[in-house]
PDB file of N, H, CA, C and O in Angstrom:
ATOM      1  N   MET A   1     -26.122 -21.345  -3.517  1.00  0.00           N
ATOM      2  CA  MET A   1     -26.021 -19.823  -3.741  1.00  0.00           C
ATOM      3  C   MET A   1     -24.920 -19.439  -4.391  1.00  0.00           C
ATOM      4  O   MET A   1     -23.822 -19.991  -4.317  1.00  0.00           O
ATOM      5  N   THR A   2     -25.192 -18.518  -5.015  1.00  0.00           N
ATOM      6  H   THR A   2     -26.084 -18.070  -5.076  1.00  0.00           H
ATOM      7  CA  THR A   2     -24.006 -17.697  -6.057  1.00  0.00           C
ATOM      8  C   THR A   2     -23.607 -16.865  -5.162  1.00  0.00           C
ATOM      9  O   THR A   2     -24.338 -16.375  -4.301  1.00  0.00           O
ATOM     10  N   GLN A   3     -22.024 -16.575  -5.351  1.00  0.00           N
ATOM     11  H   GLN A   3     -21.431 -16.973  -6.051  1.00  0.00           H
ATOM     12  CA  GLN A   3     -21.155 -15.381  -4.767  1.00  0.00           C
ATOM     13  C   GLN A   3     -21.157 -14.004  -5.647  1.00  0.00           C
ATOM     14  O   GLN A   3     -21.057 -13.823  -6.861  1.00  0.00           O
ATOM     15  N   HIS A   4     -21.278 -13.293  -4.774  1.00  0.00           N
ATOM     16  H   HIS A   4     -21.359 -13.440  -3.788  1.00  0.00           H
ATOM     17  CA  HIS A   4     -21.354 -11.918  -5.564  1.00  0.00           C
ATOM     18  C   HIS A   4     -19.934 -11.327  -5.539  1.00  0.00           C
ATOM     19  O   HIS A   4     -19.359 -11.220  -4.456  1.00  0.00           O
ATOM     20  N   ARG A   5     -19.284 -10.902  -6.791  1.00  0.00           N
ATOM     21  H   ARG A   5     -19.750 -10.990  -7.671  1.00  0.00           H
ATOM     22  CA  ARG A   5     -18.017 -10.140  -6.553  1.00  0.00           C
ATOM     23  C   ARG A   5     -18.496  -8.689  -6.815  1.00  0.00           C
ATOM     24  O   ARG A   5     -19.323  -8.222  -7.598  1.00  0.00           O
ATOM     25  N   HIS A   6     -17.700  -8.155  -5.905  1.00  0.00           N
ATOM     26  H   HIS A   6     -17.028  -8.535  -5.269  1.00  0.00           H
ATOM     27  CA  HIS A   6     -17.826  -6.692  -6.085  1.00  0.00           C
ATOM     28  C   HIS A   6     -16.633  -6.187  -6.780  1.00  0.00           C
ATOM     29  O   HIS A   6     -15.593  -6.845  -6.766  1.00  0.00           O
ATOM     30  N   ALA A   7     -16.722  -5.020  -7.408  1.00  0.00           N
ATOM     31  H   ALA A   7     -17.567  -4.485  -7.420  1.00  0.00           H
ATOM     32  CA  ALA A   7     -16.172  -4.252  -8.210  1.00  0.00           C
ATOM     33  C   ALA A   7     -14.673  -3.472  -7.667  1.00  0.00           C
ATOM     34  O   ALA A   7     -14.550  -2.383  -7.105  1.00  0.00           O
ATOM     35  N   GLN A   8     -13.583  -4.502  -8.078  1.00  0.00           N
ATOM     36  H   GLN A   8     -13.683  -5.386  -8.534  1.00  0.00           H
ATOM     37  CA  GLN A   8     -12.239  -4.174  -7.211  1.00  0.00           C
ATOM     38  C   GLN A   8     -11.671  -2.826  -7.712  1.00  0.00           C
ATOM     39  O   GLN A   8     -11.759  -2.440  -8.878  1.00  0.00           O
ATOM     40  N   GLY A   9     -11.021  -2.089  -6.604  1.00  0.00           N
ATOM     41  H   GLY A   9     -10.950  -2.402  -5.657  1.00  0.00           H
ATOM     42  CA  GLY A   9     -10.786  -0.850  -7.070  1.00  0.00           C
ATOM     43  C   GLY A   9      -8.995  -0.810  -7.928  1.00  0.00           C
ATOM     44  O   GLY A   9      -8.317  -1.835  -8.004  1.00  0.00           O
ATOM     45  N   ARG A  10      -8.675   0.101  -8.297  1.00  0.00           N
ATOM     46  H   ARG A  10      -9.225   0.933  -8.235  1.00  0.00           H
ATOM     47  CA  ARG A  10      -7.563  -0.070  -9.136  1.00  0.00           C
ATOM     48  C   ARG A  10      -6.268  -0.050  -8.006  1.00  0.00           C
ATOM     49  O   ARG A  10      -5.960   0.831  -7.203  1.00  0.00           O
ATOM     50  N   ILE A  11      -5.804  -1.031  -8.205  1.00  0.00           N
ATOM     51  H   ILE A  11      -6.054  -1.747  -8.858  1.00  0.00           H
ATOM     52  CA  ILE A  11      -4.285  -0.996  -7.090  1.00  0.00           C
ATOM     53  C   ILE A  11      -3.386  -0.086  -7.484  1.00  0.00           C
ATOM     54  O   ILE A  11      -3.180   0.108  -8.682  1.00  0.00           O
ATOM     55  N   CYS A  12      -2.832   0.488  -6.657  1.00  0.00           N
ATOM     56  H   CYS A  12      -3.000   0.331  -5.683  1.00  0.00           H
ATOM     57  CA  CYS A  12      -1.753   1.428  -6.566  1.00  0.00           C
ATOM     58  C   CYS A  12      -0.571   0.933  -7.323  1.00  0.00           C
ATOM     59  O   CYS A  12       0.017  -0.073  -6.928  1.00  0.00           O
ATOM     60  N   PRO A  13      -0.150   1.635  -8.487  1.00  0.00           N
ATOM     61  CA  PRO A  13       0.936   0.945  -9.208  1.00  0.00           C
ATOM     62  C   PRO A  13       2.277   1.205  -8.541  1.00  0.00           C
ATOM     63  O   PRO A  13       3.289   0.541  -8.766  1.00  0.00           O
ATOM     64  N   ASN A  14       2.181   2.357  -7.597  1.00  0.00           N
ATOM     65  H   ASN A  14       1.359   2.896  -7.414  1.00  0.00           H
ATOM     66  CA  ASN A  14       3.609   2.662  -6.752  1.00  0.00           C
ATOM     67  C   ASN A  14       3.707   1.283  -5.706  1.00  0.00           C
ATOM     68  O   ASN A  14       4.768   0.660  -5.670  1.00  0.00           O
ATOM     69  N   CYS A  15       2.486   0.832  -4.825  1.00  0.00           N
ATOM     70  H   CYS A  15       1.624   1.338  -4.854  1.00  0.00           H
ATOM     71  CA  CYS A  15       3.069  -0.010  -3.931  1.00  0.00           C
ATOM     72  C   CYS A  15       2.547  -1.437  -4.037  1.00  0.00           C
ATOM     73  O   CYS A  15       2.645  -2.325  -3.190  1.00  0.00           O
ATOM     74  N   ASP A  16       1.916  -1.496  -5.357  1.00  0.00           N
ATOM     75  H   ASP A  16       1.837  -0.774  -6.045  1.00  0.00           H
ATOM     76  CA  ASP A  16       0.945  -2.625  -5.758  1.00  0.00           C
ATOM     77  C   ASP A  16       0.037  -3.629  -4.504  1.00  0.00           C
ATOM     78  O   ASP A  16       0.089  -4.841  -4.296  1.00  0.00           O
ATOM     79  N   GLY A  17      -0.687  -2.655  -3.894  1.00  0.00           N
ATOM     80  H   GLY A  17      -0.729  -1.670  -4.062  1.00  0.00           H
ATOM     81  CA  GLY A  17      -1.639  -2.806  -2.885  1.00  0.00           C
ATOM     82  C   GLY A  17      -0.927  -2.928  -1.483  1.00  0.00           C
ATOM     83  O   GLY A  17      -1.606  -3.176  -0.487  1.00  0.00           O
ATOM     84  N   PHE A  18       0.534  -2.741  -1.396  1.00  0.00           N
ATOM     85  H   PHE A  18       1.085  -2.539  -2.206  1.00  0.00           H
ATOM     86  CA  PHE A  18       0.802  -2.855  -0.015  1.00  0.00           C
ATOM     87  C   PHE A  18       1.094  -1.490   0.386  1.00  0.00           C
ATOM     88  O   PHE A  18       2.168  -0.961   0.102  1.00  0.00           O
ATOM     89  N   PRO A  19       0.191  -0.909   1.026  1.00  0.00           N
ATOM     90  CA  PRO A  19       0.520   0.525   1.495  1.00  0.00           C
ATOM     91  C   PRO A  19       1.524   0.599   2.656  1.00  0.00           C
ATOM     92  O   PRO A  19       2.593   1.208   2.621  1.00  0.00           O
ATOM     93  N   ARG A  20       1.211   0.150   3.317  1.00  0.00           N
ATOM     94  H   ARG A  20       0.342  -0.345   3.346  1.00  0.00           H
ATOM     95  CA  ARG A  20       2.376   0.387   4.758  1.00  0.00           C
ATOM     96  C   ARG A  20       3.196  -0.871   4.741  1.00  0.00           C
ATOM     97  O   ARG A  20       2.833  -2.011   4.455  1.00  0.00           O
ATOM     98  N   VAL A  21       4.288  -0.463   5.079  1.00  0.00           N
ATOM     99  H   VAL A  21       4.583   0.464   5.312  1.00  0.00           H
ATOM    100  CA  VAL A  21       5.557  -1.245   5.296  1.00  0.00           C
ATOM    101  C   VAL A  21       6.236  -1.059   6.596  1.00  0.00           C
ATOM    102  O   VAL A  21       6.132  -0.064   7.313  1.00  0.00           O
ATOM    103  N   ALA A  22       6.885  -2.031   6.809  1.00  0.00           N
ATOM    104  H   ALA A  22       6.969  -2.839   6.227  1.00  0.00           H
ATOM    105  CA  ALA A  22       7.914  -2.008   7.896  1.00  0.00           C
ATOM    106  C   ALA A  22       8.983  -2.238   7.869  1.00  0.00           C
ATOM    107  O   ALA A  22       9.345  -3.407   8.001  1.00  0.00           O
ATOM    108  N   ILE A  23       9.946  -1.158   7.679  1.00  0.00           N
ATOM    109  H   ILE A  23       9.652  -0.208   7.572  1.00  0.00           H
ATOM    110  CA  ILE A  23      11.675  -1.257   7.189  1.00  0.00           C
ATOM    111  C   ILE A  23      12.520  -1.519   8.079  1.00  0.00           C
ATOM    112  O   ILE A  23      12.566  -0.798   9.076  1.00  0.00           O
ATOM    113  N   ALA A  24      13.223  -2.403   7.962  1.00  0.00           N
ATOM    114  H   ALA A  24      13.185  -2.989   7.152  1.00  0.00           H
ATOM    115  CA  ALA A  24      14.260  -2.774   8.937  1.00  0.00           C
ATOM    116  C   ALA A  24      15.473  -1.912   8.806  1.00  0.00           C
ATOM    117  O   ALA A  24      16.153  -1.940   7.780  1.00  0.00           O
ATOM    118  N   THR A  25      15.771  -1.109   9.873  1.00  0.00           N
ATOM    119  H   THR A  25      15.218  -1.086  10.706  1.00  0.00           H
ATOM    120  CA  THR A  25      17.082  -0.034   9.966  1.00  0.00           C
ATOM    121  C   THR A  25      18.290  -0.642   9.914  1.00  0.00           C
ATOM    122  O   THR A  25      19.288  -0.091   9.448  1.00  0.00           O
ATOM    123  N   GLY A  26      18.265  -2.161  10.530  1.00  0.00           N
ATOM    124  H   GLY A  26      17.455  -2.608  10.909  1.00  0.00           H
ATOM    125  CA  GLY A  26      19.949  -2.783  10.498  1.00  0.00           C
ATOM    126  C   GLY A  26      20.091  -2.515  11.859  1.00  0.00           C
ATOM    127  O   GLY A  26      20.860  -3.407  12.217  1.00  0.00           O
ATOM    128  N   THR A  27      19.826  -1.831  12.853  1.00  0.00           N
ATOM    129  H   THR A  27      19.201  -1.106  12.562  1.00  0.00           H
ATOM    130  CA  THR A  27      20.218  -1.456  14.024  1.00  0.00           C
ATOM    131  C   THR A  27      19.458  -2.411  15.055  1.00  0.00           C
ATOM    132  O   THR A  27      18.256  -2.547  14.824  1.00  0.00           O
ATOM    133  N   ARG A  28      19.983  -3.100  16.168  1.00  0.00           N
ATOM    134  H   ARG A  28      20.959  -2.990  16.355  1.00  0.00           H
ATOM    135  CA  ARG A  28      19.392  -4.176  16.779  1.00  0.00           C
ATOM    136  C   ARG A  28      19.412  -3.425  18.282  1.00  0.00           C
ATOM    137  O   ARG A  28      20.370  -2.818  18.761  1.00  0.00           O
ATOM    138  N   ARG A  29      17.984  -3.647  18.945  1.00  0.00           N
ATOM    139  H   ARG A  29      17.206  -4.139  18.556  1.00  0.00           H
ATOM    140  CA  ARG A  29      18.017  -3.066  20.389  1.00  0.00           C
ATOM    141  C   ARG A  29      18.898  -3.983  21.593  1.00  0.00           C
ATOM    142  O   ARG A  29      19.487  -5.005  21.239  1.00  0.00           O
ATOM    143  N   PRO A  30      18.920  -3.679  22.549  1.00  0.00           N
ATOM    144  CA  PRO A  30      19.863  -4.475  23.576  1.00  0.00           C
ATOM    145  C   PRO A  30      19.002  -5.968  23.577  1.00  0.00           C
ATOM    146  O   PRO A  30      19.726  -6.955  23.446  1.00  0.00           O
ATOM    147  N   ASP A  31      17.757  -6.185  23.691  1.00  0.00           N
ATOM    148  H   ASP A  31      17.169  -5.383  23.797  1.00  0.00           H
ATOM    149  CA  ASP A  31      17.336  -7.645  23.501  1.00  0.00           C
ATOM    150  C   ASP A  31      17.198  -8.320  22.362  1.00  0.00           C
ATOM    151  O   ASP A  31      16.548  -9.365  22.399  1.00  0.00           O
ATOM    152  N   GLY A  32      17.727  -7.911  21.220  1.00  0.00           N
ATOM    153  H   GLY A  32      18.255  -7.062  21.190  1.00  0.00           H
ATOM    154  CA  GLY A  32      18.341  -8.629  20.084  1.00  0.00           C
ATOM    155  C   GLY A  32      17.164  -8.515  19.117  1.00  0.00           C
ATOM    156  O   GLY A  32      17.195  -9.393  18.255  1.00  0.00           O
ATOM    157  N   THR A  33      16.198  -7.720  19.034  1.00  0.00           N
ATOM    158  H   THR A  33      16.173  -7.007  19.734  1.00  0.00           H
ATOM    159  CA  THR A  33      15.171  -7.466  17.901  1.00  0.00           C
ATOM    160  C   THR A  33      15.367  -6.322  17.128  1.00  0.00           C
ATOM    161  O   THR A  33      15.822  -5.319  17.679  1.00  0.00           O
ATOM    162  N   ARG A  34      15.073  -6.312  15.839  1.00  0.00           N
ATOM    163  H   ARG A  34      14.704  -7.126  15.392  1.00  0.00           H
ATOM    164  CA  ARG A  34      15.691  -4.977  14.793  1.00  0.00           C
ATOM    165  C   ARG A  34      14.792  -3.947  15.239  1.00  0.00           C
ATOM    166  O   ARG A  34      13.791  -4.076  15.943  1.00  0.00           O
ATOM    167  N   THR A  35      15.263  -2.951  14.756  1.00  0.00           N
ATOM    168  H   THR A  35      16.076  -2.846  14.184  1.00  0.00           H
ATOM    169  CA  THR A  35      14.227  -1.787  14.680  1.00  0.00           C
ATOM    170  C   THR A  35      13.657  -1.509  13.406  1.00  0.00           C
ATOM    171  O   THR A  35      14.224  -1.786  12.349  1.00  0.00           O
ATOM    172  N   THR A  36      12.382  -0.884  13.506  1.00  0.00           N
ATOM    173  H   THR A  36      11.922  -0.658  14.365  1.00  0.00           H
ATOM    174  CA  THR A  36      11.591  -1.042  12.060  1.00  0.00           C
ATOM    175  C   THR A  36      11.184   0.653  12.060  1.00  0.00           C
ATOM    176  O   THR A  36      10.971   1.207  13.139  1.00  0.00           O
ATOM    177  N   SER A  37      11.112   1.279  10.993  1.00  0.00           N
ATOM    178  H   SER A  37      11.285   0.829  10.117  1.00  0.00           H
ATOM    179  CA  SER A  37      10.276   2.105  10.288  1.00  0.00           C
ATOM    180  C   SER A  37       8.979   2.045   9.885  1.00  0.00           C
ATOM    181  O   SER A  37       8.801   1.572   8.763  1.00  0.00           O
ATOM    182  N   PRO A  38       7.995   2.408  10.520  1.00  0.00           N
ATOM    183  CA  PRO A  38       6.746   2.346   9.507  1.00  0.00           C
ATOM    184  C   PRO A  38       7.013   3.472   8.092  1.00  0.00           C
ATOM    185  O   PRO A  38       7.576   4.565   8.163  1.00  0.00           O
ATOM    186  N   VAL A  39       6.474   2.883   6.942  1.00  0.00           N
ATOM    187  H   VAL A  39       6.017   1.996   6.884  1.00  0.00           H
ATOM    188  CA  VAL A  39       6.457   3.735   5.784  1.00  0.00           C
ATOM    189  C   VAL A  39       5.181   3.778   5.236  1.00  0.00           C
ATOM    190  O   VAL A  39       4.563   2.746   5.497  1.00  0.00           O
ATOM    191  N   THR A  40       4.510   4.633   4.531  1.00  0.00           N
ATOM    192  H   THR A  40       5.012   5.472   4.319  1.00  0.00           H
ATOM    193  CA  THR A  40       2.888   4.890   3.872  1.00  0.00           C
ATOM    194  C   THR A  40       3.571   5.128   2.672  1.00  0.00           C
ATOM    195  O   THR A  40       4.638   5.739   2.612  1.00  0.00           O
ATOM    196  N   CYS A  41       2.841   4.552   1.509  1.00  0.00           N
ATOM    197  H   CYS A  41       1.974   4.056   1.557  1.00  0.00           H
ATOM    198  CA  CYS A  41       3.053   4.924   0.257  1.00  0.00           C
ATOM    199  C   CYS A  41       2.586   6.299  -0.163  1.00  0.00           C
ATOM    200  O   CYS A  41       1.470   6.672   0.197  1.00  0.00           O
ATOM    201  N   PRO A  42       3.467   7.187  -1.000  1.00  0.00           N
ATOM    202  CA  PRO A  42       3.376   8.520  -0.773  1.00  0.00           C
ATOM    203  C   PRO A  42       2.256   8.893  -1.871  1.00  0.00           C
ATOM    204  O   PRO A  42       1.651   9.965  -1.850  1.00  0.00           O
ATOM    205  N   SER A  43       2.039   7.832  -2.881  1.00  0.00           N
ATOM    206  H   SER A  43       2.530   6.962  -2.898  1.00  0.00           H
ATOM    207  CA  SER A  43       1.305   8.156  -4.014  1.00  0.00           C
ATOM    208  C   SER A  43      -0.443   7.960  -3.530  1.00  0.00           C
ATOM    209  O   SER A  43      -1.298   8.842  -3.617  1.00  0.00           O
ATOM    210  N   CYS A  44      -0.644   6.549  -3.013  1.00  0.00           N
ATOM    211  H   CYS A  44       0.051   5.833  -2.942  1.00  0.00           H
ATOM    212  CA  CYS A  44      -1.886   6.358  -2.656  1.00  0.00           C
ATOM    213  C   CYS A  44      -2.257   6.805  -1.088  1.00  0.00           C
ATOM    214  O   CYS A  44      -3.383   6.524  -0.679  1.00  0.00           O
ATOM    215  N   HIS A  45      -1.453   7.401  -0.331  1.00  0.00           N
ATOM    216  H   HIS A  45      -0.538   7.629  -0.664  1.00  0.00           H
ATOM    217  CA  HIS A  45      -1.636   7.687   0.896  1.00  0.00           C
ATOM    218  C   HIS A  45      -2.045   6.603   1.988  1.00  0.00           C
ATOM    219  O   HIS A  45      -2.671   6.935   2.994  1.00  0.00           O
ATOM    220  N   GLY A  46      -1.761   5.640   1.804  1.00  0.00           N
ATOM    221  H   GLY A  46      -1.252   5.371   0.986  1.00  0.00           H
ATOM    222  CA  GLY A  46      -1.873   4.135   2.668  1.00  0.00           C
ATOM    223  C   GLY A  46      -3.340   3.542   2.175  1.00  0.00           C
ATOM    224  O   GLY A  46      -4.045   2.960   3.000  1.00  0.00           O
ATOM    225  N   ARG A  47      -3.626   3.651   1.279  1.00  0.00           N
ATOM    226  H   ARG A  47      -3.053   4.124   0.609  1.00  0.00           H
ATOM    227  CA  ARG A  47      -5.149   3.021   1.008  1.00  0.00           C
ATOM    228  C   ARG A  47      -4.798   2.078   0.306  1.00  0.00           C
ATOM    229  O   ARG A  47      -5.344   1.033   0.659  1.00  0.00           O
ATOM    230  N   GLY A  48      -3.879   1.938  -0.850  1.00  0.00           N
ATOM    231  H   GLY A  48      -3.436   2.787  -1.137  1.00  0.00           H
ATOM    232  CA  GLY A  48      -3.593   0.824  -1.210  1.00  0.00           C
ATOM    233  C   GLY A  48      -4.288   0.940  -2.965  1.00  0.00           C
ATOM    234  O   GLY A  48      -3.819   0.309  -3.912  1.00  0.00           O
ATOM    235  N   THR A  49      -5.330   1.778  -3.042  1.00  0.00           N
ATOM    236  H   THR A  49      -5.711   2.291  -2.273  1.00  0.00           H
ATOM    237  CA  THR A  49      -5.866   1.703  -4.378  1.00  0.00           C
ATOM    238  C   THR A  49      -5.785   3.317  -4.753  1.00  0.00           C
ATOM    239  O   THR A  49      -5.588   4.285  -4.019  1.00  0.00           O
ATOM    240  N   VAL A  50      -6.001   3.232  -6.108  1.00  0.00           N
ATOM    241  H   VAL A  50      -6.161   2.445  -6.704  1.00  0.00           H
ATOM    242  CA  VAL A  50      -5.942   4.898  -7.016  1.00  0.00           C
ATOM    243  C   VAL A  50      -7.177   5.088  -7.645  1.00  0.00           C
ATOM    244  O   VAL A  50      -7.908   4.246  -8.168  1.00  0.00           O
ATOM    245  N   ALA A  51      -7.333   6.404  -7.519  1.00  0.00           N
ATOM    246  H   ALA A  51      -6.740   7.088  -7.094  1.00  0.00           H
ATOM    247  CA  ALA A  51      -8.654   6.499  -8.652  1.00  0.00           C
ATOM    248  C   ALA A  51      -8.719   6.371 -10.115  1.00  0.00           C
ATOM    249  O   ALA A  51      -7.771   6.805 -10.769  1.00  0.00           O
ATOM    250  N   ARG A  52      -9.571   5.911 -10.618  1.00  0.00           N
ATOM    251  H   ARG A  52     -10.341   5.558 -10.087  1.00  0.00           H
ATOM    252  CA  ARG A  52      -9.460   5.600 -12.116  1.00  0.00           C
ATOM    253  C   ARG A  52      -9.192   6.931 -12.607  1.00  0.00           C
ATOM    254  O   ARG A  52      -9.589   7.936 -12.016  1.00  0.00           O
ATOM    255  N   ALA A  53      -8.242   6.967 -14.133  1.00  0.00           N
ATOM    256  H   ALA A  53      -7.919   6.151 -14.613  1.00  0.00           H
ATOM    257  CA  ALA A  53      -7.884   8.357 -14.337  1.00  0.00           C
ATOM    258  C   ALA A  53      -8.748   7.827 -15.756  1.00  0.00           C
ATOM    259  O   ALA A  53      -8.665   6.805 -16.438  1.00  0.00           O
ATOM    260  N   TYR A  54      -9.601   9.042 -15.832  1.00  0.00           N
ATOM    261  H   TYR A  54      -9.669   9.872 -15.278  1.00  0.00           H
ATOM    262  CA  TYR A  54     -10.839   8.949 -17.150  1.00  0.00           C
ATOM    263  C   TYR A  54     -10.166   9.902 -17.828  1.00  0.00           C
ATOM    264  O   TYR A  54      -9.618  10.828 -17.230  1.00  0.00           O
ATOM    265  N   PRO A  55     -10.133   9.765 -19.275  1.00  0.00           N
ATOM    266  CA  PRO A  55      -9.737  10.513 -20.149  1.00  0.00           C
ATOM    267  C   PRO A  55     -10.614  11.858 -20.409  1.00  0.00           C
ATOM    268  O   PRO A  55     -11.826  11.996 -20.570  1.00  0.00           O
ATOM    269  N   PRO A  56      -9.534  12.810 -20.390  1.00  0.00           N
ATOM    270  CA  PRO A  56     -10.504  14.210 -20.656  1.00  0.00           C
ATOM    271  C   PRO A  56     -11.531  14.360 -21.549  1.00  0.00           C
ATOM    272  O   PRO A  56     -11.384  13.676 -22.562  1.00  0.00           O
ATOM    273  N   ALA A  57     -12.470  14.994 -21.511  1.00  0.00           N
ATOM    274  H   ALA A  57     -12.589  15.550 -20.688  1.00  0.00           H
ATOM    275  CA  ALA A  57     -13.556  15.281 -22.353  1.00  0.00           C
ATOM    276  C   ALA A  57     -13.301  16.513 -23.599  1.00  0.00           C
ATOM    277  O   ALA A  57     -12.690  17.574 -23.472  1.00  0.00           O
ATOM    278  N   LEU A  58     -13.958  15.996 -24.755  1.00  0.00           N
ATOM    279  H   LEU A  58     -14.455  15.135 -24.858  1.00  0.00           H
ATOM    280  CA  LEU A  58     -13.245  16.450 -26.045  1.00  0.00           C
ATOM    281  C   LEU A  58     -13.858  18.361 -25.987  1.00  0.00           C
ATOM    282  O   LEU A  58     -13.513  19.147 -26.870  1.00  0.00           O
TER     283      LEU A  58
END
């Protein structure tokens, strides 16, 4: 059987497809684990893809 490939969305140029990350703050909790802060890409709003930009009609 053949495999079907679906069209891929355009990957966000700002986050390279990794829209949500956890940034280590540098501090540690009393049990020794690091505290992290979740961050979402502001340009794609956590989707990882952006809409294609079509040229304006003349």
